[in-house]
Phi, psi and omega in degrees: 000129181266122175254122184274136172290133172285120178226125180246117170275161186302326183294329176286330183293312179304311184292331176287316175304318178290323173296319180293329176293318177296313176311313180295321173300316181304307180300319175301318185288331179288320175298319184293317181296316184291324184291321182294328185266001190294338181287342186275320188267333187260147182299149183283158176284146180248026182252109178289152175290334177291154170267154177306120181197150172292342184230135182297336173280127191299115149061059171275130183244156177300138184285127174233169178297123191300319184288326173298321184293316178301313180295323180291329174277001179075011176278155175283149173270112179212152181281137177288167181242132182268128180231162169265124178259108185289346179293323182250355173071026180208176180274158175208162183263142170243139183250347176081033179215147166215164185252134168245125178230144187206156167054060181282325179037064176290140183231107182294334177283352179291134188231116177310134178083001176270180188280121169301325183296343185242047175050032174057033183254026168124332183297141180300139176289141177276338176208174187294325179292344183270011186276127179278110182280170189307314181261013186089161182234132180302139168072002187279334178102356177271157179281184184279126165307144172308322178303323177300310176302308186291325181282333172293310173301317177300316180296316182300312182296322186286325194245333184241342194299324187267016180229007180230165187255331186196160177239131172254121190234103201257039160089177184062086188247025175208164183301163172287159181267060194243014180241105178297331177285345185217068176296151180282153178239154178308319183293318182296331185290304184297321182299314184289323170292338177280322178296314185291325173295319176305311175300321176300315180300317182290327182282319189252355177291167171277112182288352184257014173220160181267356185281105185294352175275353188266110188242143168292323183223117182296142181244126171246092178282160168217165194270131184261155179294347174258000179270004183236170185226117354288160185303138178086329185273116186211119182269157176302142175277190347295136183222172174301321184289319181294319176295314180297322183291321181295322183290323173298319182259018186305325178282348180258337183263124177305138193294329181294346176257017182302312186288327181285313173305322185294343180263319195249337187057040176224152179198171178242138170234127174280107179271336165231107183314126179078356192234307182222136184229159169236142181250130164266106190253120175290095186280352178297327183286353178243353187287117183297340186274355176275119185295340175274001176253120179257320183189183174240034179252323176286132184293342178272352184289142172301322176303311180303313186288328176297314182295323169309309175305312178305321180292320170303314187294310185295328177294327180284320178303311175303319183296325181275003175072027183264175173236165189213138163259140179264141177216160182181177183275305183274125179294135179286069175235162185310321183298329189256329191255144164304148194297316179297321183287323180296310187296320186289313182301318185295318179301317175302313184296325184286311182289347180239040185279359172288335187239333182277131183267325181169183182230137185238126187222172172236236166072316194266350177068008185238143179271107173195182181219152179231115170283139180233142194266109178285323177294324176296321178297322173293316170307309179302316179291322174297320176301312177305310180300307187304321183288323177292326172295314180303314185259001179058042179286134169260151184304328191279347189295335187259011181316301193302315181300310178304318182301313182293320176301311185295323179292324181291319178297320185292321185290324175302314185292323184295319183290325181295309187065232184263001185287138176278096182251126183059025188288324181290328177297315178295320180292326177292324177291328172299317182292308181301317189262293183292300183297323183290331172299321185289311177304321181292323175295319178298323179293330184287326176295320174297319179297314181295328180291317176299316183291321174306326185287320184277328175233085187300334184267357175296126179252147179213143182272356183285154184295135183264346179223161178298324180301312177303315175296312187300335184293334181281350184247152167230157191254125173262109184273118180248122189270147171294158185261170168277318176305135196273056160302317168238212172282144177300145182205158177200169195224139171254127175258141175254149184213156184284125176246006176308131182101351179268057184285164174299138173096359183296123179293140175254124177298145181275124175230171177306133182301150184301327178300323177286321179304304183293332172303300184301318181296322177302314183292319183292323177294322180289315175293325179296315187276334172297320180294319182301314181298316180294321181287317182294336181288340173277108184283325180275158179062041177296115175248134187279119178259164176305135181280112185280354172276356177256117187288154169289163184282154175297130175301129184298334185291348187269129180283162183289161191261194189289347182277342189255316185230141182299126175196188173307134183076001175298135175289142187242329186196157167226153176232125182257122186254147171215166183240114176284091187301319188297304180306317183296306184292319176299316179294319179299310180292330175297318180293312182297321176298330181274007172105358191281151174305134187304312186293317183291317180298322178294321183290325185280325187282323189277129180199147164268152180224160173295114178277320171186167177238165182287351177261004184279156176288158005263016171222062183299138183256130189293324178209190178240034178276164185305318178301327176293323177292323181289323173298320180299306180312310177302315182294326187287338179279343187253352183231111180296324180288321172302317180303316185291324174289322172305315180299319174303322176282339174287335179260024171054046172052040185255359181074023182298131176225116193301322183292336178259328186258352179115000000 
């Protein structure tokens, strides 16, 4: 046998590299062609963009007294304010209200009358209790019937559309991937997201113009962990998914942010030009269940780069004298975020408490709030830096452990689907750890006041008043969902618009398109530099971590979350759909011979579950200190806690021992 010696000359290496490059380009081209032709070979969707209505023009309702309707809806009676909107070149009315809606999870495979035990996907039920009703069943574990989505949007159009200024819509617009016989595909995810976006466009768009970007009510969507393929896993862009997402949301995302969006899937919308903005933050880059997220310390991590973007945006909003709501899908709490991502994100909300009003999120399907401590976050980050210096730890050292942790978290979310698993245990932990700590701090304030009366010279670094304590916190508001993990629910927030009179002068700044052009260059240069520097193994120099914000200048006053002022939240109204009542009424009407469509429209309704002003724990306002006082009260009164918990579970009667 003759053994030939392997010899590779430089020319061979170059040819192989060239061949790999050609094959790579060819593969990308083939994928692009297949994706472009999928409409030809795959079945068309049978879900219309229009909502159920007797009229193709959306949702005209019988005229009733406006004040009477507002009272019926639990909303405050107040006069709208007329402003000039330079984006559309005309005047418009502001009502001082907006809608937060989340986690619709429409499931086109849902089949009325099928087995709940088999996620309502067509198998015959084994018993009466196993029957999947028309509008879905709370706590059953199935996703939303398309009818539930359509009639929810119809009801909003009939009752709320002409009373709100904008919509914050925080993701998850397709069924869970919990049916092994019908696994989701990337195409199905894109398709359903496009269908749902089309319904929002049809509902809130201006019907009197051909401009698809002209809305009666602005829409700010954000990306859910189930809106990507595979679920939870989302890489830094530009990728096929970020480009496709921009195509679907192109009417919602300002055009000047297209290139930055293709990288980050995050964006800013001015809802009141020059005054108020909403940030749509892609929380998947901070989410511990995303296997591609290890931490927010390494400069190559998507979370690190996302926080750099956030810092530039917040700086610009502050420079313009504007205020901002933060929004996203996954709530920024310790349960959900990697610790470095959680502490850094919390610190940004703390150091920009002069402009940030609050944060609105979804994902958890429960109506509740979590106060997060900014001072504690800075201490944790300082300790983390000191320890990494002490032990010479590199951010990449913990990769394997973090990857396994994220994989476990992703598996947990995957298996749960829409079922309410361990929700009562979670709420007990919130009460025992988070709320109890706040109560203890409030008790310390009382003790400090008593000590101060006796020993006036005694000094303490602890907060001396409720206002001082509240300044260190920001509130993470987590919304109930449309998907019937519990009963479907959503919330309307009211905010102060006093002082927004017609003719209010907007200070002149660099146009947004120029700002984002400059920002794109800064980000590109910054991350190219990071790669170049990290590629050099020798002479590693520790540089300032730009994802840790500077302290807020003391001369800057507190914002709308802490002191009553323009844009401070004043009240909220929580709505819910009692699915048992709705389904019973629907089947009662159809059994009596009524037309199915008419019966559905008459039976389906949302009602006021409660407002922030309702007993037994009415809130004077919705400042941070009001939430802290409520958190404290909830630890001391068991009856109060039971009512709060029932509202968290959207009046569904959830019992963990019975329902999981």
